N, C-alpha and C positions, 0 to 999 in steps of 0.2 A: 429702829428695827434692823434686822439683818439685811432686808431687801435694800434699804437706803444705802448701806455700805457698798453694795455691788456697783453702784453708779460712781463711786469714788476711786475705782481701781486705777492705778497708775501703770505705766508701761515699763517700769524699771525691773519688774519681775516677770518672767515669761512662763506660760503654760508648758508643761512637759509630760511625756508619757514614757515610762521605763518598764521594761520587763526583766525580771530577775529570777534566777534559778535558786531554789532553796533545798538543801538536803536535810531532811529531818533526822532525828535520832535513830530511827529504824531504817536509815538509808533510803527512805522513800523520797523521790524527787518531786518537788512541787514547783510550779511556775506561778509567780504572782505578777500582776500588772499594777503599777502605781501611776495614777493620773494626778498630776500636781497642777493646780490652778491658783492664780494669784487673786486675792479678793481684798476689798477694803474692810478693815476691821478696827473699830474703836478709834477712828481718826487716822489710822495708818494702814500699812499693808500687812497682809498675812498670807500664808500658803495653806490651801485646803487640799488634803490628800485623800484620794479614794483608792482603796486597796481591794483588788479582786483576785480570786483564784481562777487562773486561766489554764490550768493544767490540761483539761480536756481539749481545749482549743489548740494548745501547743501540740498535744499528742496527735490531733487530727491533721494539723499542718505538717507535722513530721511524717505522718503516714502518706499524705499526698505527695510530699517531696520524695519519699522513697519510691512510691508508685511511679512518679514521673521518671525518676532515675532508672527504675527497672524497665519502664516502657521504652525509654531512649536506648537503653542497652539492648533490649529485644529488637528494636528497629535496626540498630547497627548490626546485630547478629544476623537478622533476616537479610539485610542488604548484602552482607559478606557472604552468606550462604547462597543467595541468588546469583551473585557475581561468580562464585566458585562453581555453582551448578551449571551456569551458562557456559563457562569455560570448559568444564569437564564433558558436557554433552556435545557442545559444538565441535570439539576436537575430533571425536570419532565420526560425527555427522559429516564433517568436512571430507573425511575419507570416503564415506558411503556415497554422498551425492556427487562429489568430484570424480571419483573413479567410475561411477556409472555414466557420467557425462563423457568421460574419455572413451569408455567402451562403446557408447552410442555413436562416436565419431568413426568407428571402424566398420569393417564388413561383417554384417550379421544377417542370419536368416530371419524370417518373420517371427518364429517362436522365440528365438533368442532376444530379438529386439523387444518383443512384448514383455518378456520376463524382466529384462533389465530396466525397461521403462517403469514397470511396476515397483521395482526396488527404489528407483529414483523418486517416484511419486510418494512412496511411503516415507522416505527420508525427508522430503520437503514438507509432508504433513506433520511429521514430528517437529520439524523446525518451526512451523507455524504455531504449534502448541507452546513451545518454549518462548517464542516471541510474545504470545498472548499473556503468559504468566509474568514475564518481565514488564510488559506494558502495564498490567494491572498493579504490579508492585510500585511502579513509578507513579501511577495515578493516586494510589492510596497514600503514598508518601508526599504527594503534592510536588513531585520533582519532574513531572512530564511538562515540557514546554513546546509551544507551537512555533514553527518557523514562519517567516513572512517574506516570501519570495514570489517573483512573477511566474505564472504558469498558465497554460492553456487548459480550459475546462474540458474541451472535447478531447485533448490529448490525454488527460487524466482518465477520462471515461473509457477511451479506447484501450489504455493499458490494463484496465479492469476487465473489459468485456472480451478481449481477445483470448486470454487463457480460459475464461469461463465457457466460451463457446464450445470448447472440446468436451467439457462435462455435459453440456446440454445435448450435444450430438450423440453421446453415448446413451443418453436416456431418451433420445428421440423427442426432445422438447424444442419449442420455439423460443429463442432468446431475442427479445425485441428491444431496440433502442428508439425512443421517441423524444427527441429534443426539439423544442419549439425553435423555429428558424430565427426568431427575434432575440433569443438568449445571447447575451454578450459572451465573448469567449475568453478574454484575458483578464486575470485577477491577481491580486496580491494576497497570499495566504500560505497554507501548508498543504501542498499537493499530496505529499506522502500520507498524511493523516486522512485527508479526504478520500484518497484511494482506499485506505484501510477500512473506512466506514462503508463505502460502496461494496467493497469486496466481501465484507462480513455479511451485509444485508442480502446481497445478491447470492452469495454462496449458500446462505440459509434457505433462501427461496428455492434454489435449485435442489438442495438436499431434500426438502420436504415436498417436492412436487414430482409425481410419477408420470403424469400426462398433462398435455395442454401447453401452457406458455408461462414464461417469466418475462416481465416487461419493466424496463426502467424508463420513467417519464421525468423529464426535467423542464421546469417552467420558471419564469420570472414573476415573483409576487409583487415586488415593488422595485422601482429603479429611479435613481437620482443621477446627477452628473458624476459623482465620485463613488457611489455605493450601489449595490444591488442585493436584494433579498431573494435567494434562490430556493425553490421548492423541489425536492427530489422524492419520488414515490416509486416503490418497488412493489409491483402487483404480481401475484402468482395464483395458480389454480391448484394449489396443493391441498394438504390434509386439513389445513385450518386449525384454529385454536379455540377451545371453549372459553367463554367469557370469564369464568371464575379462575382461569389459569393465567390470564393476561398480566396480573400483578407480579407474577414470579419471573417474567421473561427477562427483565433487566437487572436481576440480582446475580451476583457473581456465583459461578459454579452451579447455576440453576437453569433448568429447562422447564417446559410446560408441565411435564410429569416424568417419573422415572422410566416409564416404558419408552419415551422418546429417546432418551440417552441410550438405552439398550438396543433399540432398533436402528437408529440413525447415527449414533456416535456423537462425539464432540464434547468439549470441556464445559460448555455453557458460559464461556467468558466473552465471546464475540459481541453479544448484545450489550453487556455491561460496559465493555470498553467503548463501543460505538456511542452509547449514551453519554459517557464522560467526555468523549472527543467533541460531540455535537454541542454539548453545553459549554465547553471551552471555546467554541466558535460562536458563542452568544446565540445559540439556537436551541431548538427543542425537537424531540422525536415523538412520534405517535404510532399507534398500531390499531388496526381494525381487522376483524377476522370472523369468518363463519365456518364452523366445523364441516368438513367435506367439500367446501366450495372455494377455499383459498384465503389468503391474507394480503393485507397492504401495510407495509412499513413505510412511513414517510418522515422526512426531517426537513427542517428549514434552517439555513445559515445565512449570515450576512457577510459579504466580502467587499473589499475595496476593488474598484475597477481600475484597469490600466490599459492604455493604448486602444485604438479602434479595434473592433471585432475583426479577427483574422478571417472568418468565413465570409465570403462575399459572392453574390451571384455574378459578379463581373468575371469570374473565372470561367464561366460557360462560354464556349465558342459561339459566335453569332449563328453559324450554320446549324448548330445543334438545335436551336429554337425552331428550325424549319422541319425537323425530323418528326416522324410519327412513331410513337413508342407504345407497345403493348405490354402491360404488366400482368403476369399470370402468377397468382398465388392463392392458395385455398385459405390462408389465414387473413381474416378481415382486418386485423390491426396492421399487419404488414402492408396490405394493399393501401390502406389509408395513409400510412406514413410515406410510402414510395410515391403515391400519386400526389400527396400534399407537397412533397419536396419538388417534384417535377413541375407541378403547376406554379409553385412559388418562383421557380426559375424561368417561367414562361415557356415551358416545354409541353407540347401536346401529348396526351396519353389516353389510352383506353384500358379498361380493366376486364380481366377474366377470372372467375372464381375457381375454375378447375380446368383440367386438360382438355376435355371435350368442348367446353365453351370456347377455349382458345383455338381449337382445331377449326370450329365452325367460323369464327371471326377471321381467321387467317385465310380460309378458302374464299369467304365472301369478299374480303378486301382485295385479294389477288385478281378478282374479276373486274375491279374498278381501276381508275387511274390514280388511286391514293393508297397503295399498299403500305404495310408497316415497314419501317426502316430498321428498327431495333426491337428485340423482344427480351424483356427481363423475365426470365423463366425460373420458377421455383422447381427444385429437384424433387423434393419429397411431397407428393400429393396423393390422395386416395384415388383408386380406380385407374387413373392414367397419370403416371409421374412425368417429369420433364423429359427424360430421355425416351420414354415410350411415346410421348407426343411427337418428338422429332422423327422417330422411326416410323410412326403411322403416317406422317406427312410425306415422307420419302417413299413409303410403300405404295401409296395411291398414285403418285406421280414422281418418278425419279428426277425429273427436270423441274420440280416445283420450285419456284423462285422464293428462297427463304430470306427472312430478315436476318440481320446479324444477331447472334444469340449470346446473351450474358446469362450464365447459369447461376442461380442463387441457391446456396446450400449451407447447412450447418455442419456438414461432414466434410472435413478436409483430409481424412485418413484413408478411406477406402476408395476415393475417387481416383481413377486412372486418367492422367492428363492426355495420354495418347488415345484412349478410347473416346474421351470427350471430343478431341479434335476430329476424329473420324466421324463422330455424330454430327459435326457441324458447329460445335460450341467454340466461340472465339475467345471468350473471357469467363473467368469464374470469380464470383464474389462470395466470400465466406460470411455468413450471418454472425452477429448483427451487422447490418449494412451501415457504413459510415459515409456521411455526405461527401467528404472530399474524395474518398475512393471511388464512389459512384460517378461523380462529376469527371474525375480523371479518366475513367474507362470510357465513359460516353464521349468525351472529347477525343480520345484516341480513335474510337470507332468512326467518328465523324470527320476527323482531320485527314484529308487526302494527301497533304504535303508532308505529314509526319512531324510537324512542329510541336504537336501536343504530347508526343510520346516522351516518357521519362525513362531514364536509364534504370535497368533492373537493380535491385538492391544487391550490394556486393556481399560475398560470403565473409565470414568472420576474419579469415586470414588476409583479406584485402581491404580492410577498413583503413581509415587514415592513420595507419600505424607506421612507425619507422621500420624499414625493411630489415635492418641488422642491428642487434643490440647485444652487448655483453652484459649478462645479468648475474649478480651474486645472490644466491638463495641461501638464507640463513634459517635453518629449521632442524630441530632435533628429532621430530616424530617421523618414523620411517614411512608410514602411509602418506603423511602430508608431503614428505619429500618427493615421493613418486608422483603424487597428484600434481603438485606445483611444477615439477620438472616436465611432466607430460603436457600440461597446458602451455607452458612457455616454449617448449621445443616444437609443439604443434604450430606455433606462430612463427617458427623458423629462427628462434633465438638461441644463442650460445649460452648455456647455463653452467655455472660453477657452484658446487654445493659446499656449504660450511655447516657443521652440525651444532655449533654454538657460537656465541659472540666472540670469544677469544680467538677461535679459528678464523672468523671473519676479519678481525683486526689484523691478524698475521698475514692473511692473503692480500689485504689491501696495501701492505707494505711492499709487496712484490708485483702486484698487477693493478691495473685500473679497470673500473667497470662503469658502464653507462647508467646502471640502475641497481639498487639493492632492495630485495624483499626481505624484511627482517621480522622474524618471529619475536614475541616479547618474552614469553615464559620459557626459559631454557636453563639447563644445568651449567655450572661453572661460571658462565657470564651471560646475563640476560640481555635482552634487546636494548633496554634503556642504558645500561652501562656501556655496551658496545657502541651505541650511537654517540654517547658523550665523548668517548675516546676518539672516534672517527672525526667528529666535528672539531675537536681540539687540534688534531693533526692537520686538518684541512685549513685551519687558520694560518698555518705556516706556509702551506703550499699554494693557497689561494684557490684551490679547486673545491667544487661543491658537487658531490654525488647524490642524486635524489634517493631518499630512503623511504620506502613504503612499509608502514607497520602492517603486519599480517598476523592477526591475533583472534583468539576466540573470546577475548574480553569485549563485551558489547553493551556494558552498562553506561549510564549517563556519566559523562566526564572522562571516559576512557580515551575517546578521540582527542580531547583537549590535552590530556596528559601526554599522549604520544607526540602531538604537535609541539607542545612546550618542551619536550625532551630533545627537539631538534629534527624530528622526522617531517617529511614533506606531505605525505598522504597516509591514509588509513583504510584498510579493507578488513572486514570481519569474516571470520570463518563461519560456515563453509564457503570457501572461495569458489568462483566459477569463471568460465571463460569470459563471461560478460563483465564481471567485476574487475578482472585482470586487465582486459582491453580498455575499459573505461578509465582506469587510473593511469594507464600508460598514455592514452590520448590527452587526459587532463593535464598531465605533467609536461606535455608537448616536448618530449625528449627528441633531440636531433642527433642524427648520426654524425 
């Protein structure tokens, strides 16, 4: 029987599968597939052929191939469009933000300063939107990568909270930072992306909260020798979100409902980007909310630990632990955080929930042999605020022995330092209160020898910068020329201008420079070609002039392209005094 012959197959003939195109007489194309198998047949070998019409399958495969090709082309077109859009928008933004920054360095009256600051804020808001769109594009294309560098957790949080405190001050909100004292500080990860997540979530909380508070809480969930799982929670007392709207929150270009976008603005990208970044950090994000009562956004990430914790109670002067401190704040959370920190450090403190309670406590303790040494006094309180309390104490008895006053305020704009000094305020801390700042100030107020005092922060012009530099600026855009020249001359540097790469190459044949800021996209000769010629010339002279790419190209790979072309550093437009000074310091240019 046929079955018996299948067991006698030898290996001299091999199975094959062939697909062949056939054109019929009517020019119709057919695809057939021939499967050839060797079989035993009548004591020998034979080939058994199965012929199938696979035209529909081949047509489907071709359609899939074409669709993939079109998708890849669309992706390339999208990337090229985004790169071009980034460049074209960043270039005028560079002029808007940079020129307002220069204007704010000059002499302005209050109205002028307010209007120019509004222009600068609007420009920065537009830049945030552009960055969000670019980030989303990178995430969708799976081209966004995380860095792995050492960073301070508290340093990252401080960089987020400082600028946001201005927004909460304008809305008369409490911005509260609550970090467990046992949370480790130094980790390996991507601080820029962690800062972006926190900024998005805290910014949203502030945007949708009209009264009350926004609180960032940081805790350690799990901790091992080399790793820690951190839990971040952002609580607000804002408008809240209905349960049936929560599913839309983390979708791109989506908010809880259309009225939210009309009333509060925003692209609806921040939460989608934050979700992707948290997941890239092997974490997850959650939200709970009650309409009219507020929301809580929380996320968990796992990070590698490095080095011992920077924060230590050993920084506290021994004499400070003998001082008696009164904490006056109407916000319950603020009192708990401040008192918790002080007691953790072994410092005695008592609490007052309002100005009148503090007034009574101060009067009572002055009649004993244990008066308060230092008072941490909230500025904004109902009925009797911080300054009114100080005035009331003086009015009853001008010789009233006052403790040393540290004023706590979320408002650093309208406070007059001279008026505060006249009221008896010795130090001011802007909320949210950071542990290291509080300890430093308490140490200074306690230290009678002055050893705990730190030097005041130097203004921009007196950073660790070289005092004299000859700089060649290569830039074709008139506004950008004025901006970059203004920033560099404000630092006291001698600036020579070239309007394209060819002119820069010619100037370098006649003069030497300490540093070159090189635009990339220019007519006649672009930055890449100019850099190539400069580096070739330097091979003969043995000289190396640092070149900094100064460009509106900010897509992934642009920095690497500049470095590979022979440039030493890279700053993206819009440039600022901060980015310029940072790159000069990083290059450690010597006179």
